C-alpha positions as a printed Julia matrix, in Angstrom:
87×3 Matrix{Float64}:
 19.05   13.96  44.49
 15.62   14.01  46.13
 15.25   17.67  45.19
 16.15   16.92  41.58
 13.61   14.1   41.37
 10.93   16.26  42.97
 11.53   19.03  40.42
 11.44   16.6   37.52
  8.12   15.25  38.77
  6.73   18.78  39.12
  7.9    19.62  35.61
  6.35   16.47  34.16
  2.99   17.25  35.78
  2.76   20.67  34.09
 -0.07   20.58  31.58
 -1.04   17.15  32.93
 -4.67   17.92  32.12
 -3.89   18.47  28.43
 -3.68   15.29  26.4
 -3.13   15.09  22.7
 -4.66   11.81  21.59
 -3.58   10.35  18.29
 -3.12    6.92  16.77
  0.08    5.45  18.2
  1.66    2.37  16.61
  3.24    0.62  19.58
  5.66   -1.4   17.43
  7.05    1.81  15.88
  7.24    3.43  19.29
  9.27    0.52  20.65
 11.59    0.58  17.63
 12.27    4.29  18.29
 12.96    3.57  21.95
 15.4     0.8   21.0
 17.42    3.43  19.17
 17.32    5.84  22.13
 18.35    3.62  25.02
 21.58    1.73  25.52
 21.07   -2.01  25.15
 24.2    -4.07  25.94
 25.27   -6.76  23.47
 24.24   -9.57  25.82
 20.6    -8.39  25.81
 18.25   -8.95  22.91
 14.98   -6.99  22.76
 12.39   -8.95  20.8
  8.84   -8.0   19.87
  6.65  -11.09  19.79
  3.56  -10.99  17.58
  1.8    -7.9   16.36
  1.55   -4.83  18.53
 -1.62   -2.73  18.43
 -2.23    0.78  17.22
 -3.92    2.65  20.06
 -5.45    6.09  20.49
 -3.35    7.77  23.19
 -1.01   10.61  24.02
  2.17    9.57  22.17
  4.54   11.33  24.56
  3.08    9.59  27.58
  3.11    6.21  25.88
  6.76    6.75  25.0
  7.51    7.6   28.64
  5.77    4.44  29.85
  7.47    2.08  27.42
 10.87    3.78  27.72
 10.76    3.43  31.51
  9.67   -0.21  31.32
 12.28   -1.17  28.74
 15.08    0.8   30.41
 14.32   -0.89  33.73
 14.22   -4.32  32.11
 17.59   -3.74  30.44
 19.2    -2.18  33.52
 18.2    -4.93  35.91
 19.48   -7.83  33.84
 22.88   -7.93  35.48
 24.3   -11.14  34.05
 26.99  -10.51  31.43
 27.97  -13.92  30.09
 24.72  -15.23  28.66
 22.41  -13.82  26.02
 19.16  -12.55  27.56
 16.01  -11.59  25.77
 13.38   -9.06  26.82
 10.05   -9.92  25.25
  7.48   -7.23  24.6
């Protein structure tokens, strides 16, 4: 497992100096991530307020938010109550 993680990290660092900056709508990015990750029925992902449009590398922003949201969803271990993750 350690070897697999090490190789994934090496792969992700390839071309780490090359960034493609573009306008990234964070709300749209989060909506796309909601469709990609498994969110159990007892968890509700809510976006509060308006999210900004930022100039960034879209792939890296997706990685950041996908990791954050996946971790939030995975570590809510209660099954009987409705939980909300606020962004």
